[in-house]
matplotlib code that plots the C-alpha trace (Angstrom):
import matplotlib.pyplot as plt

x = [7.9, 7.3, 5.9, 2.5, 2.1, -1.6, -3.1, -6.7, -7.4, -6.4, -6.7, -4.8, -6.3, -7.4, -3.8, -3.4, -4.0, -2.2, -1.2, -2.7, -6.2, -5.8, -4.3, -7.2, -9.7, -8.5, -8.8, -12.3, -13.3, -12.1, -13.3, -16.1, -17.7, -21.0, -19.8, -21.5, -19.7, -20.0, -17.2, -17.2, -14.9, -13.3, -11.2, -9.0, -8.0, -11.6, -11.0, -14.0, -14.1, -17.5, -16.0, -14.5, -17.7, -18.5, -15.0, -14.8, -18.0, -16.7, -13.6, -15.6, -17.7, -14.5, -13.9, -16.9, -15.4, -12.3, -11.6, -8.3, -6.4, -4.8, -1.3, -2.2, -3.5, -0.3, 1.7, -0.4, 0.0, 3.7, 2.9, 2.9, 0.4, -2.4, -4.5, -6.0, -9.6, -9.0, -7.4, -10.4, -12.7, -10.5, -11.0, -14.7, -14.6, -16.0, -16.5, -20.2, -21.2, -24.5, -22.4, -21.1, -23.0, -21.5, -23.1, -23.1, -24.4, -24.3, -22.1, -19.5, -18.5, -20.2, -18.9, -20.2, -19.7, -22.2, -22.3, -20.6, -17.0, -15.8, -17.2, -16.4, -12.9, -11.2, -12.9, -10.9, -7.5, -8.8, -11.4, -8.7, -6.3, -9.1, -10.1, -6.5, -5.6, -8.8, -8.3, -4.6, -5.4, -7.7, -5.6, -2.1, -2.5, 0.8, 2.9, 5.4, 7.3, 10.6, 9.6, 9.0, 12.4, 14.3, 12.7, 13.3, 16.9, 17.5, 16.2, 18.3, 21.4, 20.7, 20.5, 23.8, 25.5, 24.0, 24.9, 27.8, 27.3, 28.5, 25.9, 23.2, 24.0, 20.7, 18.5, 15.4, 12.8, 9.5, 6.9, 3.6, 2.2, -0.8, -3.7, -2.6, -0.4, -0.3, -1.1, -0.4, 2.2, 4.1, 3.8, 5.3, 8.1, 9.1, 9.2, 11.2, 13.8, 14.0, 14.5, 17.3, 19.0, 18.4, 19.3, 19.9, 18.0, 14.7, 13.1, 9.6, 6.2, 2.8, 1.3, 0.7, 0.6, 4.0, 5.4, 4.5, 5.8, 9.2, 9.5, 9.5, 8.4, 4.8, 4.8, 2.0, 0.0, -3.0, -4.6, -6.8, -10.0, -8.9, -8.7, -11.7, -14.1, -13.3, -14.9, -18.2, -17.4, -18.6, -15.9, -16.1, -15.0, -12.0, -10.9, -11.3, -7.6, -6.6, -9.2, -8.0, -4.4, -5.3, -7.4, -4.5, -2.1, -4.4, -4.9, -1.3, 0.6, 3.8, 3.6, 2.7, 3.9, 3.9, 1.1, -0.5, -0.5, -2.5, -6.1, -6.7, -3.4, 0.0, -0.4, -3.7, -2.2, 0.8, -1.4, -2.8, 0.5, 1.6, 4.5, 2.4, 1.8, 5.2, 6.9, 4.6, 4.7, 7.9, 7.3, 5.1, 4.1, 4.0, 1.2, 0.6, 2.2, 5.8, 7.9, 10.7, 8.4, 6.5, 9.7, 11.1, 7.9, 8.1, 11.7, 11.0, 8.0, 10.1, 12.8, 10.2, 9.1, 12.7, 12.8, 15.9, 14.5, 17.2, 15.3, 12.2, 11.3, 9.7, 8.1, 7.5, 4.8, 3.3, 3.8, 7.5, 10.0, 13.6, 15.0, 12.5, 13.3, 17.1, 16.6, 14.6, 17.2, 20.1, 18.3, 17.4, 20.1, 21.5, 18.7, 16.1, 15.6, 14.0, 12.2, 10.4, 7.3, 7.0, 3.8, 2.8, 6.3, 7.4, 4.4, 3.0, 6.1, 6.3, 7.3, 4.3, 1.8, -0.2, -1.1, -4.6, -5.1, -8.0, -9.2, -11.9, -12.5, -14.8, -17.6, -19.7, -19.6, -22.6, -24.8, -22.8, -20.3, -16.5, -13.7, -10.1, -8.3, -4.9, -1.8, -2.1, -4.6, -7.1, -6.8, -9.5, -12.3, -15.8, -19.3, -20.9, -19.6, -21.2, -19.4, -16.1, -16.5, -17.2, -14.3, -12.0, -13.4, -12.9, -9.3, -8.4, -7.5, -7.0, -8.6]
y = [23.6, 20.3, 20.4, 18.8, 16.3, 17.3, 19.8, 21.2, 19.6, 16.0, 15.5, 18.5, 18.5, 16.2, 15.2, 14.0, 10.4, 7.5, 7.8, 4.5, 5.8, 8.3, 5.8, 3.5, 6.3, 7.3, 3.7, 3.6, 6.8, 5.5, 1.9, 1.5, 4.9, 3.4, 0.6, 0.7, -0.5, -1.0, -0.8, -1.6, -0.6, -3.3, -2.8, -5.9, -5.4, -5.0, -1.7, 0.3, 3.4, 4.7, 7.5, 9.1, 9.1, 12.8, 14.0, 11.6, 13.0, 16.5, 15.7, 13.9, 17.0, 18.9, 16.5, 17.9, 21.4, 20.2, 21.1, 20.7, 23.9, 25.1, 24.6, 21.0, 20.3, 21.8, 19.3, 16.4, 17.5, 16.7, 13.1, 11.5, 8.7, 11.1, 12.2, 15.6, 14.4, 12.8, 16.0, 18.0, 15.6, 16.0, 19.7, 19.2, 16.4, 16.8, 14.3, 13.6, 12.6, 11.1, 8.0, 7.7, 6.0, 6.4, 5.4, 3.1, -0.4, -3.4, -1.3, -0.7, 2.2, 1.4, 2.8, 1.9, 3.4, 2.8, 4.5, 4.9, 3.5, 6.7, 8.9, 6.8, 5.6, 8.5, 8.1, 5.1, 6.7, 9.9, 7.9, 5.7, 8.6, 10.5, 7.5, 6.9, 10.5, 11.2, 8.0, 8.9, 12.5, 11.2, 8.2, 9.7, 13.4, 14.0, 12.5, 14.9, 15.3, 15.0, 11.4, 10.8, 12.2, 10.2, 7.0, 7.4, 8.5, 5.5, 3.2, 4.8, 4.7, 1.0, 0.3, 2.1, 0.2, -3.1, -2.9, -1.2, 1.5, -1.0, -3.6, -1.0, 0.1, -0.7, -0.6, 1.4, 2.6, 4.4, 5.8, 4.0, 5.3, 7.6, 5.4, 4.4, 7.3, 8.6, 12.0, 14.2, 16.1, 12.9, 11.8, 15.1, 14.9, 11.4, 12.2, 15.4, 13.4, 10.7, 13.3, 15.1, 12.3, 9.2, 10.5, 8.0, 5.3, 7.0, 6.9, 8.4, 8.4, 7.1, 10.4, 12.9, 15.9, 15.2, 14.2, 17.7, 19.4, 17.6, 17.2, 13.4, 10.6, 9.5, 5.7, 3.2, 1.5, -0.7, -2.0, -5.0, -3.2, -3.2, -7.0, -7.6, -5.4, -7.4, -10.4, -8.7, -6.5, -8.8, -11.4, -15.0, -15.3, -17.5, -14.7, -11.9, -11.5, -11.6, -9.1, -6.7, -7.0, -6.6, -3.5, -2.0, -2.7, -1.0, 2.0, 2.6, 1.0, 0.2, 2.8, 1.8, -1.7, -3.2, -5.8, -6.9, -10.6, -11.7, -10.9, -14.7, -16.0, -15.9, -19.4, -18.4, -15.2, -16.9, -19.2, -16.1, -14.2, -15.7, -14.7, -11.8, -10.2, -11.1, -9.2, -6.2, -5.6, -4.4, -6.5, -7.6, -6.3, -8.5, -7.7, -11.0, -14.3, -15.3, -12.7, -15.1, -18.0, -15.5, -14.0, -17.4, -18.3, -15.1, -15.7, -19.3, -18.2, -15.6, -18.2, -20.8, -18.2, -17.5, -14.1, -13.0, -12.1, -9.4, -7.4, -7.3, -5.7, -7.1, -4.5, -5.6, -3.7, -6.1, -4.7, -4.1, -2.6, -1.9, -5.1, -7.1, -5.2, -5.7, -9.4, -9.7, -7.6, -9.7, -12.9, -11.8, -9.3, -10.1, -12.4, -9.7, -6.0, -5.2, -2.2, -1.7, 0.3, 0.8, 2.2, 2.0, 1.2, 4.6, 6.9, 5.4, 4.1, 5.9, 4.2, 3.2, 3.7, 0.9, 1.6, 0.7, -2.3, -1.4, -1.6, -0.4, -3.1, -3.4, -5.9, -5.7, -4.5, -4.0, -5.5, -8.8, -9.9, -9.7, -11.3, -11.1, -14.3, -13.3, -15.4, -14.7, -16.2, -13.6, -11.3, -13.0, -10.5, -11.5, -11.1, -13.9, -17.3, -19.0, -16.7, -17.1, -20.9, -20.6, -18.4, -20.8, -23.7, -21.8, -20.8, -24.1, -22.5, -25.1, -24.6]
z = [25.7, 24.0, 20.5, 20.1, 17.3, 16.8, 14.4, 14.3, 10.9, 10.7, 6.9, 5.3, 1.8, -1.0, -1.6, 1.9, 0.8, -0.8, -4.4, -5.4, -4.6, -7.4, -9.9, -9.3, -9.4, -12.8, -14.0, -12.6, -14.4, -17.7, -17.4, -14.7, -14.1, -13.2, -10.9, -7.5, -4.4, -0.7, 2.0, 5.7, 8.6, 10.8, 13.9, 14.1, 17.7, 18.8, 20.4, 21.7, 19.6, 20.7, 23.0, 19.9, 17.8, 18.1, 17.2, 14.3, 13.0, 13.3, 11.3, 8.6, 8.2, 7.3, 4.4, 2.5, 2.5, 0.6, -3.0, -4.9, -5.5, -8.8, -7.3, -6.3, -9.7, -11.2, -9.1, -10.4, -14.0, -13.7, -12.9, -16.3, -15.7, -14.7, -17.7, -18.3, -18.2, -14.8, -13.5, -14.7, -12.8, -9.7, -10.0, -9.6, -7.0, -3.5, -0.7, -0.7, 2.9, 1.6, 0.6, 4.2, 7.0, 10.5, 13.8, 16.8, 16.1, 18.4, 20.8, 18.1, 15.9, 12.6, 9.3, 5.8, 2.4, -0.3, -3.7, -7.1, -6.9, -8.6, -5.8, -2.7, -3.6, -1.9, 1.4, 2.7, 3.6, 5.2, 7.2, 8.7, 9.3, 11.1, 13.3, 14.2, 15.1, 17.0, 19.1, 19.7, 20.7, 23.5, 24.6, 24.2, 24.4, 26.1, 23.3, 21.7, 18.5, 20.5, 21.3, 17.6, 16.7, 19.4, 18.3, 14.6, 15.1, 17.3, 14.6, 11.8, 14.0, 14.7, 10.9, 10.2, 13.0, 12.0, 8.3, 6.5, 3.9, 1.3, 2.4, 2.4, -1.1, -2.9, 0.2, -0.7, 1.8, 1.2, 3.6, 3.4, 6.7, 5.9, 7.0, 10.5, 11.3, 14.9, 13.6, 10.6, 12.6, 13.3, 9.7, 8.4, 11.0, 10.0, 6.3, 7.1, 9.0, 6.3, 3.6, 5.4, 7.3, 5.2, 1.7, -1.1, 0.7, 1.3, -2.2, -1.7, 0.0, -0.8, 0.5, -2.3, -0.1, 1.5, -1.9, -3.0, 0.1, 0.0, -3.8, -3.5, -5.8, -5.0, -4.6, -5.3, -8.0, -7.1, -3.9, -3.2, -4.1, -7.8, -8.0, -5.7, -7.7, -10.9, -9.3, -10.1, -13.1, -15.9, -16.5, -15.4, -11.8, -12.9, -15.2, -12.7, -11.8, -15.4, -16.3, -13.5, -14.7, -18.3, -17.7, -15.7, -18.6, -21.1, -18.8, -18.0, -20.9, -19.0, -16.2, -12.6, -13.1, -9.6, -9.2, -5.9, -5.5, -2.4, -3.3, -3.7, -2.4, -4.2, -5.7, -7.3, -8.6, -10.2, -12.1, -13.8, -14.0, -17.3, -19.6, -21.0, -17.6, -16.2, -19.1, -18.9, -15.1, -13.5, -10.4, -7.5, -4.1, -0.9, 1.6, 3.5, 4.4, 4.9, 2.9, 2.0, 1.0, -1.2, -2.7, -3.6, -5.3, -7.3, -8.2, -9.3, -11.3, -13.2, -13.8, -15.1, -17.7, -18.8, -17.2, -15.3, -11.8, -11.4, -14.0, -11.8, -8.4, -5.3, -3.0, 0.6, 2.6, 5.2, 8.7, 8.2, 10.6, 9.8, 11.3, 9.3, 6.1, 6.7, 7.2, 3.9, 2.1, 3.2, 2.3, -1.2, -2.2, -5.6, -6.6, -7.5, -7.0, -3.7, -2.2, 1.2, 2.1, 5.8, 7.3, 11.0, 12.2, 10.9, 11.5, 14.7, 16.5, 19.8, 23.1, 25.2, 22.3, 20.8, 17.1, 15.8, 13.6, 11.4, 7.8, 5.5, 2.9, -0.1, 0.6, -2.6, -6.2, -8.3, -5.5, -5.4, -2.7, -3.3, -1.2, -0.3, 0.6, 1.8, 2.5, 6.3, 8.6, 9.9, 6.9, 4.8, 4.1, 3.0, 4.5, 2.4, 3.4, 0.3, -2.1, -0.2, -0.5, -4.2, -4.8, -3.0, -5.1, -8.4, -7.6, -5.9, -2.6, 0.1, 3.5]

ax = plt.figure().add_subplot(projection="3d")
ax.plot(x, y, z, "-o")
ax.set_aspect("equal")
plt.show()
C-alpha cells in the first residue's frame, strides 16, 4: 500500500518553523518589545482558496494549543546565539488567535495579522505551511511518498552524473522548504533522504523541528521583515537599513552574520553596507533578481573595500533548483564562498503538482506603512503608493 504524505496535524510543534523567525523574535524582545505590526496574505498565482477555508480554520485552532516542551527548550539551549531570557519567554509563549483575522473578502481568502510584533512574528511560517498542505490534500490527495522519493533520487543522480565529485567539492545545500512544502510528511522524507544519501554536501535545514530530529545545523539569520520594520522604528528613513544592520550586530555580536540585501534593492543596500558592516557580517543572501549580476556586484563591492571576497559567503535562496544552483556554483566557484538554500523545489516537487506561490508580508509598523522593493519585478510589496514613491525617492531607486 502506498504511503500517504499527509498527517492529521500539519504543524507539528512550535519548532516546526524557520530558524530565522526565532532569531528575529529574540532581537525584537530585546530591542522593540512594544512595536506593533500588521501583516497580510497574498496568493501570487491568484488561486481560489475559498474551498479550503473551513479546514484552514481548523488547523489554525490547533496552533493555540501548542506549548514548547522541556526537551525542545533543551535543544534550543544548545544554540549559542539564543539567550536564557528569550528561552524563558518561549516557554511561556502561546499563539494568540485574537491577533489573527481570517475570512472571505471580495471572493478571496483574507488573512491579516495585527498586534505586537513579538507576539505575531511566529504566525507567518505555520500559516503558509497550513494553507499549502490543506490545499494540496484536497487537490492532490492521491500523491504518495514513493513519488517524492523517486523524484528526489532522480535529481540527486542527475547532479552526480552532471558534475564530478571533485567539481562538487565545496557544493553546499540546505533545506529552506518549510513554508511552501507539499506536506510535513514530504518535508521530513526529503530531509531524511538528504541526510542519508547526500552526506557532506547537505549542510542543514531552516526547520528547527527537523534540525532537532536529525541532529542538523539550523540555518538562517534575518528576513525582509527585520529591515522593513526599521523603516518605522524611529530612525530617519534614509538610515533605516543601517539601523537594522547595526541593531543586528549589537544583538548577535558576530554570530548569525548573513545579511539580506533586497529589501530596497541590492544597489541601495550596498550604499549602506560600508566597510564596518562588510567586515562584521560573514556574507550576504540573495533572494531576488539575476543571481550572477547580484553576485558580481557583491564581489566588486568587497574588492572596492579591500576585502578578499574568498573570505565571505554568498547564500542563494531565490526559487532555486539543482540545475540552477549548479550553474551558479560553476560560474562563481573560486571567487567567493557559496551556499544554496532550496525550498519549494525540494519540498514540493512532485510530477503533476503545481506548488503554491504565496507570501505573508508585513504591511505596517507602529501604524505607518512599510515596503519591500525587490530586485525582481512583481515582488515589490507596499499597500501605500505614496510611501512607496517616497521610499524610492529617498533611496534613489529608479523606476
